[in-house]
C-alpha positions as CSV (number, residue, x, y, z in Angstrom):
1,M,103.6,87.4,81.7
2,N,102.2,89.1,78.5
3,Y,98.8,90.6,77.9
4,K,97.4,87.5,75.8
5,A,98.1,85.1,78.7
6,I,96.5,87.4,81.3
7,L,93.3,87.8,79.1
8,E,93.2,84.1,78.4
9,I,93.2,83.4,82.3
10,L,90.5,85.9,82.6
11,S,88.5,84.7,79.8
12,G,85.9,82.5,81.8
13,I,85.5,84.8,84.8
14,E,82.0,86.0,84.1
15,I,81.1,82.2,84.1
16,K,82.8,81.9,87.6
17,I,80.9,84.8,88.9
18,G,77.7,83.4,87.8
19,Q,78.4,80.1,89.4
20,L,79.5,81.8,92.7
21,E,76.2,83.7,92.7
22,Q,74.2,80.6,92.3
23,R,76.2,78.9,95.3
24,M,75.4,82.0,97.5
25,G,71.9,81.8,97.0
26,D,71.6,78.3,98.1
27,P,69.7,78.0,101.3
28,K,72.4,75.8,103.0
29,V,75.1,78.4,102.4
30,L,72.8,81.3,103.4
31,S,72.4,79.6,106.9
32,D,76.1,79.1,107.1
33,Y,77.7,82.6,108.0
34,Q,81.3,81.3,107.5
35,A,80.8,79.9,104.1
36,L,78.6,82.8,102.9
37,S,81.5,85.1,104.1
38,E,84.2,83.2,102.3
39,L,82.0,83.3,99.0
40,S,81.1,86.9,99.3
41,R,84.9,87.8,99.5
42,E,85.6,85.7,96.4
43,H,82.8,87.1,94.4
44,K,84.1,90.6,95.4
45,R,87.6,89.6,94.1
46,L,86.3,88.1,90.8
47,S,83.9,91.1,90.2
48,E,87.0,93.4,90.7
49,L,88.9,91.2,88.2
50,S,86.1,91.3,85.7
51,E,86.0,95.0,85.8
52,L,89.9,95.3,85.4
53,K,89.6,92.8,82.5
54,R,87.1,95.2,80.7
55,E,89.6,98.0,81.4
56,Y,92.8,96.0,80.4
57,S,91.2,95.0,77.1
58,N,90.4,98.6,76.1
59,L,94.0,99.7,77.0
60,I,95.5,97.0,74.8
61,Q,93.4,98.0,72.0
62,Q,94.1,101.7,72.5
63,I,97.9,101.0,72.5
64,A,97.8,98.9,69.4
65,D,95.8,101.7,67.6
66,D,98.5,104.0,68.6
67,E,101.3,101.8,67.3
68,E,99.5,101.6,64.1
69,V,99.3,105.3,63.9
70,L,103.0,105.6,64.3
71,L,103.3,104.0,60.8
72,S,101.2,106.5,59.1
73,E,102.1,109.5,57.1
74,D,100.0,112.0,59.1
75,E,102.4,113.9,61.1
76,E,99.8,115.4,63.4
77,L,98.4,112.0,64.2
78,V,101.9,110.6,64.6
79,E,102.8,113.3,67.2
80,L,99.5,112.7,69.1
81,A,100.2,109.0,69.2
82,R,104.0,109.6,70.5
83,E,102.6,111.6,73.4
84,E,99.8,109.3,74.3
85,L,101.6,106.1,73.8
86,P,103.9,106.4,77.0
87,I,101.0,107.3,79.2
88,L,98.9,104.4,78.0
89,Q,101.9,101.8,78.5
90,N,102.5,103.2,82.1
91,Y,98.8,102.6,82.7
92,E,98.8,99.3,81.2
93,E,101.7,98.2,83.6
94,K,99.8,99.3,86.7
95,T,96.7,97.7,85.7
96,R,98.4,94.4,84.8
97,S,100.0,94.7,88.3
98,K,96.6,95.0,90.0
99,I,95.4,92.2,88.0
100,L,98.1,89.7,88.9
101,G,97.8,90.9,92.4
102,L,94.2,89.8,92.5
103,L,95.0,86.5,90.7
104,T,97.3,85.3,93.3
105,P,95.7,83.4,96.3
106,P,96.3,85.5,99.5
107,D,99.1,84.7,101.6
108,P,98.2,83.6,105.3
109,N,100.8,86.4,106.7
110,D,99.1,89.0,104.6
111,G,98.0,91.8,107.2
112,Q,100.4,90.5,109.9
113,P,103.2,92.8,111.4
114,V,106.7,91.8,110.6
115,I,109.9,91.8,112.6
116,V,112.7,92.9,110.6
117,E,116.4,91.8,111.6
118,I,119.6,93.4,109.8
119,R,123.1,92.1,110.7
120,A,126.3,93.2,109.7
121,G,128.1,90.7,107.3
122,T,131.7,90.9,105.8
123,G,133.3,94.4,105.9
124,G,133.8,95.3,109.6
125,R,133.0,99.0,110.4
126,E,131.7,99.6,106.8
127,A,129.3,96.7,107.0
128,A,127.9,98.1,110.5
129,L,127.3,101.4,108.7
130,F,125.5,99.8,105.9
131,V,123.2,98.2,108.4
132,S,122.7,101.7,109.7
133,D,122.0,103.1,106.0
134,L,119.6,100.0,105.4
135,F,117.6,100.8,108.7
136,R,117.3,104.4,107.8
137,M,116.0,103.3,104.2
138,Y,113.4,101.2,105.6
139,S,112.5,103.7,108.2
140,K,112.1,106.4,105.5
141,Y,109.9,104.1,103.4
142,C,107.6,103.6,106.5
143,E,107.3,107.2,106.9
144,H,106.1,107.5,103.3
145,E,103.6,104.6,103.7
146,G,102.5,105.8,107.1
147,W,103.6,102.7,108.7
148,D,104.4,102.4,112.4
149,L,108.1,101.3,113.3
150,E,109.4,100.3,116.6
151,V,113.0,99.4,117.4
152,I,113.1,96.1,119.6
153,D,116.8,95.3,120.1
154,T,120.1,97.1,118.9
155,N,123.8,96.3,119.1
156,E,125.8,99.4,118.2
157,T,129.4,99.7,117.5
158,D,131.9,102.2,119.1
159,L,132.4,103.9,115.7
160,G,129.0,104.3,114.7
161,G,126.5,102.0,112.9
162,Y,125.2,98.6,114.1
163,K,126.1,95.0,114.3
164,E,122.7,94.3,114.5
165,I,119.2,96.0,114.6
166,V,115.8,94.3,115.2
167,F,112.6,96.3,114.4
168,E,109.0,95.8,114.2
169,I,106.6,97.3,111.5
170,R,103.1,97.3,111.9
171,S,100.5,97.7,108.9
172,L,97.8,96.1,107.1
173,N,100.1,95.6,103.9
174,V,103.6,95.5,105.3
175,Y,104.3,91.8,104.8
176,R,103.0,92.0,101.0
177,K,105.6,94.6,100.4
178,M,108.4,93.7,102.7
179,R,108.5,90.0,102.1
180,F,111.1,90.0,99.3
181,E,113.9,91.8,101.5
182,S,115.2,88.7,103.1
183,G,118.8,87.8,101.9
184,I,122.3,89.3,101.5
185,H,122.5,93.0,100.6
186,R,125.8,94.0,99.2
187,V,127.3,97.4,99.0
188,Q,130.2,98.9,96.9
189,R,131.6,102.3,97.9
190,I,134.5,104.2,99.2
191,P,134.6,104.0,102.9
192,V,135.1,107.3,104.8
193,T,138.3,105.7,106.2
194,E,139.8,104.9,102.7
195,S,142.5,107.6,101.9
196,S,143.4,106.1,98.4
197,G,139.7,106.0,97.2
198,R,139.5,102.3,96.6
199,I,136.0,101.0,96.7
200,H,135.2,98.4,99.2
201,T,132.4,95.7,99.1
202,S,130.7,94.9,102.3
203,A,127.3,93.3,103.2
204,A,124.5,93.0,105.4
205,S,121.8,90.2,105.9
206,V,118.1,91.1,106.2
207,A,115.5,88.7,107.5
208,I,111.7,89.5,107.3
209,L,109.8,87.5,110.0
210,P,106.1,87.7,110.1
211,E,104.7,87.7,113.5
212,V,102.4,84.5,114.3
213,S,99.7,83.9,116.8
214,D,100.5,81.8,119.8
215,E,98.0,79.2,118.7
216,R,100.1,78.6,115.4
217,I,103.3,77.9,117.5
218,V,103.5,76.1,120.7
219,I,106.5,76.7,122.8
220,K,107.1,74.9,126.1
221,D,108.7,76.6,129.0
222,E,111.1,73.6,129.4
223,E,112.4,74.1,126.0
224,L,113.8,77.6,126.8
225,R,116.9,78.9,128.3
226,V,116.4,82.5,129.5
227,D,119.4,84.5,130.3
228,T,119.3,88.2,131.7
229,F,122.2,90.9,131.3
230,R,122.7,94.6,131.5
231,A,121.3,96.5,128.7
232,S,124.2,98.7,127.2
233,G,124.7,101.2,124.6
234,P,127.8,102.0,122.3
235,G,131.1,101.8,124.1
236,G,129.8,99.6,126.9
237,Q,128.0,102.4,128.5
238,H,125.2,101.1,130.7
239,V,121.7,102.1,130.0
240,N,120.6,101.0,133.3
241,K,122.1,99.2,136.2
242,T,119.8,96.1,136.5
243,D,119.9,92.9,134.5
244,S,116.9,94.1,132.3
245,A,118.1,92.9,129.0
246,V,116.9,89.4,128.1
247,R,118.3,86.6,125.6
248,I,116.1,83.4,125.0
249,T,117.4,80.2,123.4
250,H,115.1,77.6,121.9
251,L,116.9,74.4,122.9
252,P,115.5,72.0,120.5
253,T,116.4,74.3,117.4
254,G,119.1,76.6,118.8
255,I,117.3,79.6,117.8
256,V,118.1,82.8,119.9
257,A,116.2,86.3,120.3
258,S,117.1,89.0,122.6
259,S,115.6,92.3,123.6
260,Q,117.0,95.3,125.6
261,A,114.7,98.1,124.2
262,E,112.5,98.2,127.4
263,R,113.8,99.2,130.9
264,S,111.7,96.2,132.4
265,Q,113.1,92.7,132.4
266,H,109.4,91.5,132.0
267,M,108.7,93.7,129.0
268,N,112.0,92.5,127.4
269,R,111.2,89.0,127.9
270,A,107.8,89.5,126.2
271,L,109.5,91.3,123.1
272,A,112.2,88.4,122.9
273,L,109.5,85.7,123.0
274,R,107.7,87.4,120.3
275,I,110.8,87.4,118.0
276,L,111.5,83.9,119.0
277,T,108.0,82.8,118.0
278,A,108.4,84.5,114.6
279,K,111.8,82.9,113.9
280,I,110.4,79.4,114.9
281,A,107.6,79.7,112.6
282,E,109.7,80.9,109.7
283,N,112.1,78.2,110.4
284,E,109.3,75.6,110.2
285,R,107.9,77.3,106.9
286,V,111.4,77.1,105.4
287,K,111.9,73.5,106.1
288,A,108.4,72.8,104.6
289,E,109.2,74.7,101.3
290,T,112.6,72.8,101.3
291,K,110.6,69.5,101.6
292,R,108.3,70.5,98.7
293,G,111.3,71.4,96.5
294,A,110.0,74.8,95.7
295,K,112.9,76.5,93.7
296,R,111.6,80.0,92.8
297,K,114.0,82.7,92.3
298,L,111.8,84.9,94.7
299,Q,111.6,82.5,97.7
300,V,109.7,84.7,99.9
301,G,110.9,85.0,103.4
302,S,113.5,82.2,102.8
303,G,115.7,83.5,105.4
304,D,118.6,82.4,103.3
305,R,121.3,84.6,104.4
306,S,123.7,83.2,101.7
307,E,121.8,84.3,98.8
308,K,123.0,87.7,97.4
309,I,119.8,89.3,96.2
310,R,120.8,92.9,95.7
311,T,123.8,95.2,95.1
312,Y,123.9,99.0,96.0
313,N,126.7,100.6,93.9
314,F,127.2,104.0,95.2
315,P,129.9,105.4,92.7
316,Q,127.6,104.6,89.7
317,N,124.4,105.5,91.9
318,R,123.2,102.1,90.7
319,L,121.0,99.5,92.5
320,T,120.7,95.9,91.0
321,D,118.3,93.1,92.2
322,H,119.9,89.9,91.0
323,R,116.8,87.9,91.3
324,I,114.7,89.8,88.6
325,G,117.6,91.6,86.7
326,Y,116.3,94.9,87.7
327,T,118.5,98.0,87.7
328,S,117.9,101.4,88.8
329,Y,120.0,104.5,88.7
330,N,118.4,106.3,91.5
331,L,120.2,104.7,94.3
332,Q,120.4,107.9,95.9
333,G,116.5,108.2,96.1
334,I,116.1,104.7,97.0
335,M,118.3,105.0,100.2
336,E,115.9,107.8,101.0
337,G,113.0,105.5,101.1
338,D,111.8,105.6,97.6
339,L,111.4,101.9,97.3
340,G,108.0,101.8,95.5
341,E,109.1,101.0,92.0
342,L,111.4,98.2,93.2
343,F,108.8,96.6,95.4
344,D,106.2,96.7,92.6
345,K,108.7,95.1,90.2
346,L,109.4,92.4,92.5
347,Q,105.7,91.9,93.5
348,V,104.9,91.4,89.6
349,A,107.7,88.9,89.1
350,W,106.4,86.9,92.1
351,V,102.9,86.9,90.9
352,E,104.1,86.0,87.3
353,E,106.0,82.9,88.9
354,I,103.1,81.8,90.8
355,L,100.8,81.9,88.1
356,S,103.2,80.1,85.6
357,E,103.3,77.3,88.1
358,F,99.5,77.4,88.2
359,I,99.1,77.3,84.3
360,S,101.8,74.5,83.9
361,K,99.5,72.3,86.1
362,L,96.3,72.9,83.9
């Protein structure tokens, strides 16, 4: 979305702020705490947008002035403009991202912890090693962001890596940033076991499941089948000698969740039930999206494991996100958790899609 479209959307924001202030002064609203709180939050959001609009307009004008200077014959001024222009353009992109983020309606899952499930796909041992690499990448990003990460369930292989790993991330903004990760992640590299130097392609699937409250999803005991088994580590080595691990199947949907992270069967049951609840809620959300016929290229949290969303090409140090056509030649840094730029690009693309839909209905 270009700057003209953004400024056009923001053109009547001062009028909206004035209308809100009138409503907030209404005696009926003043006596309704919930209504007043909602209006206050909206007033704060619009006020911030109004300030950003002024800042953004000034930036656009400064960029236009510098671009005009580049056409002049004054070499000293041209050199100054050349130095200043990239700085202004970078600041313009960041300011635009802030505006777009404030323009979109809040997601009901914003602020919720998420459960992340990574499974090995095609590729055998190499796919299991890639699952381990993805888990490390997300772990490093969590460290950078100061997020809390807790492993819930693992299924390790004898030769290293994971067939599957499930973990929880807790933070205020975790879903907003992680929600675009659901789908197939494909890796292209030379496996350590490949003597001829041939590049192999393997894959892993990622699902991002925002946790939901018990009030939103009601699960009846008679709808569940609970199985217990011994928690085990790689190579079949038993972590303990009691049936502490728990697997819960939701009979109406066939959705399964398990946990063996804790030594207590009771605690593992509680963890598995949380995963199951999140999976059922996501399943219902995907069904609702399908019914509405939403066809966005960034179908947030769709859980569609058949969609190849990203390729990690190690020989060329290249990462490509196929949904938005984004390519980075900093794959090494990304695998160390440097995901900020990628997540920002995905967020901007998502907001632009939402706003395009909104504008088309006006």
